[in-house]
N, C-alpha and C positions, 0 to 999 in steps of 0.2 A: 544576464549573468547575475549571480548573487553578489551582495556587498561583501567586503572583506569581513571574515568572521562569521558569515552566515552558512558556512558549510554544514551539511547534515551529517551527523554521526550515523553509523549503521543502525538500522531499526532493530530494536531488541526483540528477539524471537521468544516471546513469553509462551507461545503455543505454536502448534503447527498450523493453526487456522489461518488461511489466507485472508479471511475477512478481518482478523485482528491486525495483521500487518498492514493491510490497506488502510484501516482506520488510523493507525499510528502515523503512517506516512501522510495521509490526508490532513490530519490535525497539525502535524509539524509544518507542512507547507502553508496551510491556512494561517497559522500564527505568524509565520515568517512574512507573509503578505501583509497582514494587519499591523504588524509591528514595524513594517518598513524595511526589514532585512531583505525582503524581495521587493524592490521599489516598483511603483506603478509604471508600466511600460517596459519593464525589464524582461529580457528573454530568459526563460527558464531552461535548464539543461534538457537535452534530448532524453527520451525515455531510456535509451540504452545507457547514457552517461549517468542519469539519476539512479538507475538500478545498481550500477557499480559503486556509486558514491554512498548510497544508503544501505547496500548489502542485501537487496531484495531482488525478486525476479522482475523481468520487464513487464509481465502481465500485471503484477501488483502496482507498478508505476502507472501503467495505462489506466487501470481502474481508478487510481487516485486522481490522475489528471482529468479523467472523464467526469468525475464527480465535481471537481473544482470548476471545470468548464461549464457544466450544467448550472452551477450555482452562481456563475458570473465572475469568478475570480480569475480565470484564465481564458484566453482566446487563441485559437489556432490560425496561423496565417500562411498556410500552405508550406512551400519549401523554405520559407523564411524562418519557420519554427513556431513555438508556442510562447506567448507573452502574457505578463500580468496585465489585466484589463486596465485601460485608461479611460475615464476615471473609474475607480471602484464603484460598484453598485452601492447606493446609500444603505439599502437593507442589509447588504453583506457587511459593509464597513462597521455598522453598529450592532451586528448580530452578536449575542453573547457567545463566548467561547464554550465549546462543548465541555462538559464536566470530565474530569479525568476518568479513564476507564477503570472500574473497580476490578479487583481480582476476580477471576472467573472461577466460581466454585461449581456452577451448574454445568451439565454436559453440553457439548456443542449441539447446534441445531440438527446436524446430521444424526447425532447419536440419539436424538429425541424421537426419531422415526421408530415406531414399534411394530412388531409383526402383526399382520392382518389389517393395518391401517388402510382405510379406503380413500379413494380420491387422490392418491399420491402416486406419481409415476416413478420410474427408476431414476431418481436424481443422481444416483451414484454412477450412472452410465451416460449422463449428459455431457456433450463436448464443451466443457467450461472454457478451455483455452480458445477455441474457435469463437465462442460468444464474446469473451473478453476482448479478443482482437477486434472484432467487428464493432463493439461498443466503443473501444478506444479510438478506432478509426474515425467514427462520426463525432466523437467529442473533440478530437483534434481539428476536425474540419468545420467546426461551428463558425458561423459568420455573424457579423454584428446584427444583420437582419433577423437571424434566428432568435436572438435574445428578446426581440420586441413582441413576439407572439407567434402562434402557429394556427393552422386551420383547425377549428374545434371538431370537425368531422374526422380528423386524422391526416397524417402525412400522405400526400398523393402517391409516393412511391410504394408505401406499404399497402395502400388500398388497391393499387394495380397488381401487386404481387399476390395478395389474397384472392382477388378475382381470378387471376390465372391459375392459382392452385386449386380453387374450388371447381373450376371448369373441368380439370383433369381428374381430380380425386373424388369429387362428390356429385358430378353431373350438374352443377349449378352454374347457369350462364348469367352473368351479371356484369354491368359496367362498373368502373371504379367509382363513379358518382353515386352508385347505390350502396357502396360499402361505407360503414361508419365504424370508427375505432372507439373502443370503450375500455374502461378500467376493469377488465375481467368480465365474467358472466354476470355477476351481481351488479356491476356498473351498467351493463346492458339492460337488465331488468329495471333498474332505477330510471334510466332514460326512457324506456318504453312506458312505464307507469306515469311518469310526469308529462309525457308528450301526448299520449293517446287515450289514457284512462280518465274517467270522471269518477268522483267519489260515489261509491255504491254500485259501480258497474260489476256485473257478474262475469266470472271467468270459469271455464271448465279446468279442472286440475285432476291429474291421474290419481287414482286411489288403488294401491299405495303410490306415493310420488315423492320427489326429492324434498325433504322436509325444510331445508334452508331456503329454497326458492319459495316454498309455500309461505314461510314466515315473512319473507321479504315482500311478497305480494299482499299479504294481509296487512302488513305495516303501511303499505301504500294506499290502503283503503278499499281494496278490491274484496268483493264477496265471492268466495270460492265454492263451486259446486263440485263435490267429490264424485267423479265419474269412474266407475270400476274398470279394471282391465282384466282380460282373460288371455287365453293362449294366442289370440290374434291381436292383442294390444288393446288400445282404448276402445271401449264399447260405445260407438258413435250413436247407436239407437238409444241407449240409456241416457247419454248426454243430452240428446235432443228432447227426450221426455222430461229430464230433470230441469233443464234451463234452455228452452228452445231459442230464446232471444239473447243469449249470452253475448258479451262484447268480445271475449277472447277465448281461445282454447290453447292451453300450454301443454305441449306434448313432447315426448322423447321417442320418436318413431323408429329410429334405427336400432336403439338398444335401450329398452324401457328401464328407467331408473326407479326401483332397484331390481325388478324381477328379471330383466334381461331379454324378453321376447321382442321381436320386431313387429311393427304395425303391418298387418297384411295389406296386399294391394287393394282388395275390395274395401277394406276399412279406410285406406288412404283416399280412395276416390269418394267414398261416402263423406268423409270429413271435409274434403274440398267442396263438395256439393252443398253441404250444410253451411259452410262459411260464406259461400257465394249467396245463398238464399237469405241468410241472417245478417249479411253485411258485417261479418265478424272478422277479426284477425286471428290467424293461427300463428303461434310462436313456436317454432321448431327448435328445440334444444338438441344440437348435435354434439354433445359434450365429448364423446370418444369415438366418433365415426371412423377415425383412422385405424382403429384396433379391433375390427370385426375379424373373427377367425374363419368366416365362411369363404369358400373359394371365389365366389362372386358376390361381394358385398352389395346390399341394396343401395341404390342411389338415394340421395336426400329427397324428402318429401317436396322440398322447394323445386326440385327438377320437374315435378309434375304440375306445377302451379302456372296455369295460363291465364288466370284472372287477377293476379296480383293480390292474393289474400294471405300469402305466407311470408312471415318475417323470419329469416334464418339467423339463429344465434350460435356463434362458435366461440371457442376459447383455446388459447395455447397453454393453459395451465396443466392439462393432462398430457399433451404431446411434447411440451418442452419442460417447464418447471412452474410450480404454483406461485412462487414469489414474483414471477414476471408480471402478473396481474394485467394481462393483455387479452382483450376479447374483441369481438366485432359483431356487427349486424349487417345482413344484406336485406335491404328494405325495398319494397315496391315503390314505384314513383308516387303512388297516392299517399304514402306516409312520409315521404322524404322531407317535405317542407316543414311539417310539424316537428319532426325529430330534429331537423337542423336548427330550428328556432330555439328549442330547449338546449341543444348542445352548445349553441353560442353563449348561453348563460352559464352552463355548468362546466364547460370545457372538460369533458370526461376522459379525454385521451391521455395516455401516459406521456412521459417526457419525450421530446423530439428525438434525442439521440437513441433512446430505446426503440422507438418506432422505426428509425432508419436502419438500425442494426438488425431488427427483425425483418425488414424488407430485404436486406442482403442475405440474411440467413435463409430466407425462402428463395430468392432469386438466383443465388449462386449454387443451389442444390444441396446445401447443408441439411435443410429440413427433411427433404425426401430421403437422403441417406440415413439420417437419424431415425426416421420412422421405420425404415426397412430393418435397421439393426434392432430397434425396440420390438418389432413384431417377432423376430427370432428369439430375442431375450425373453419376452413375455410368454412365448410358447414353451420355452424351457422352464420358466418359473411356474407357469400354470401346471405343467406336467409334474413337476416335483411336488407341488402341493397336493395335486390330485392323488398321486401315488401314496403320499404320506397319510392322507385321509382314508384311503382304501385299506392300507395296512392297519390303521387304527381299528377298523371294524366295530365302531361303536354302535350299539343298537339304538342309541338316542339321536344319532346324527345321520341324515340322509342328504347326500350331496347331489345337487342338480347340475347337469351339464348345460352350460350356456353356449351362446354362439359368438361371444366376443366380450369386450370390455376388460376391466382390470380387477374384477373381483369374482369370487364364487359365492353361491348361495348354498347354505347347509340348513335344511329344515330340522327343527328340534322336536322331539317327543319326550314327554315326561319332565320338561323343564321350561321355565320362562326365560326368554332370551334376555330381558333386562337384567335379571339376576345373574345369568351366566356372564354377560358383558361386565358387570360390576366385579365379579370374582376374577375374570380374566384380566381386568385392569390392574388388580392387585398383584397379578403374576407377570406384569410387564407386557401384556398383550393389548391390542386395540381393535377387536372385531366390532362391527356395527350390529345393532339390534334391528332386525327386520320390522318388528312391531312399531318402531319409532317413525317409520315412513308412512304409517297410517294416520289419518287425520284425527280419529276419535278412538277412545279406549273404553269399553271394548267395541269392536266393529264386527258386523256380520261377515264371516269369512276371513277374519284376520288370522294371519299366520305368524307363528313364532319361528324364528330362524336367525342365523348368523350370516352377515356379509363378511367374507374373508378376502381382504385385499392381498394380491400376490405380486403386484408390480414392483414394490419396494422390498420384497422378501427374497433374498438370494436363495438359490436352490439348495445350497449347502446347509441352510438354517431351517428349512421347511420341516424336517422331521422333528427336530427339537421343539419347534414352536407348536406343532400339533400335539406333542406329548404334554406340553403345558396346558394347551387348550382342553385336553381330555380331563385334566385335573379340575379345570373350571366347570366343566359340564357335569362331572360326577365326582365332587370332592370327597375325599376319604372322610369317614366319620371321625369325630374327635375321639382320642383314646379315653377309655373309661378310667375314672380315678382308681388308683391302686387300692385294693382292699387291704385292710389291716391284716398283717400276717398273724395267723393263729399259731400260737406257740405250743410246743409240747415239752414238758419237763422230763428229762431222761436222766435217771441216776446212773452215771457212767462209772462210778466207783463203788457201787453197792450202796446199801442203806446209809444215809447220812452223808454221802459224798456230794461233790458239786454237780450241778446240773447244766446241761447245754440247751439253748433255745433254738429249735429247728423250725423252719417254715414248713407248714403243712402243704405238700405238693398238690393236694386236691382243692385248694382254695385259689380263686382267680387272683 
């Protein structure tokens, strides 16, 4: 219970943003605990009661309680309720108060999503209420033992849920012990580089390929061999000629980033044979494997690996939401110990409550239902964008039909994609430049084109966005300066009368 006088007034609704309300409630409760208004060991009101008292939704209270529990201010004790921690964590007790929230003049995060932005799913269609409920559930169920630490490889329940999901959806058979939880895909890359790479090791990298992954690997000290891709995906023979003893091969075999083709079966088998002979690791980035539009999606490359050479990297950033920063690796037994040692030092896994909520999201069927809905929604949005581009009929734009993923590729003629992207940004658009995915400039065979993300673009806005894109591709020439009007003096009243100054209609 709160002390007399500690009652919370209704949270001021400065905006409709749930995040703002959660932040206000969190800060009020935090200050009440630190000031002693909510005494150590005191029972806090139930989420329902607090929602009525503060004038907010129960989901907002759940989220605030979850954050306070994760930070060590609150602890859930089952049916007994939620209590202020006894004693308070030292770090929490002396933590400086958060500065007052300044007036928000900038647009909300959701409003910052711009048409054609790549790598962003339909966050407007994510079941936020379900996720908040699951997150609140595990924050309220936190035990004292959970506050001491967690398995650096990730929560067991989540690793089991991921293993079960991959067996059904991607044909990957793995034990929970082979699954490692990371802070998103880039967290997985960092863990791999620290555990398995030596300075100066060579790695195959697709050309073109995902530029942010390339930058992360180069930052880790790897030397990258740019291996070209063609209609069948990575050219394994070229890779073997360029760097036969490379330590790694980083590939996107299900949906090549950015061009979109799948690695053919002969190439998959050739890549596995090369890795076996070179004692190399294949890093399979299956970044959007759930969203292939083929009637029978290709299984993961990992499903063909009988020699333990493929490390499978996945993320929930595309299938759920980017801010989750939840990724995972499926590692062969031969790499498990090295990765576990580094993980024990880095602790790359996200907060325990987040992991357990994700385990329930998978295990209770919410994830599968969400993916089914997203496939239908993305089909609708893909169709709307394709039709709008077809109606545009621009001679400078040639749209390529892909087999899946969350973006389209449009080849450009008569324009440089970097310049188009810059002009598009000024018009409020965010297409990607295909040339930026190539390692060097210029590169033999380099293509100019646009990556047009459609996942976060509602069908009703596609046509308007395409019209603005057309302005960026072929901007109207600036108007010519007005010529000085040539005047003609006309004697309107006869000789000596006043004259009128008339513009000569033959001058521009």
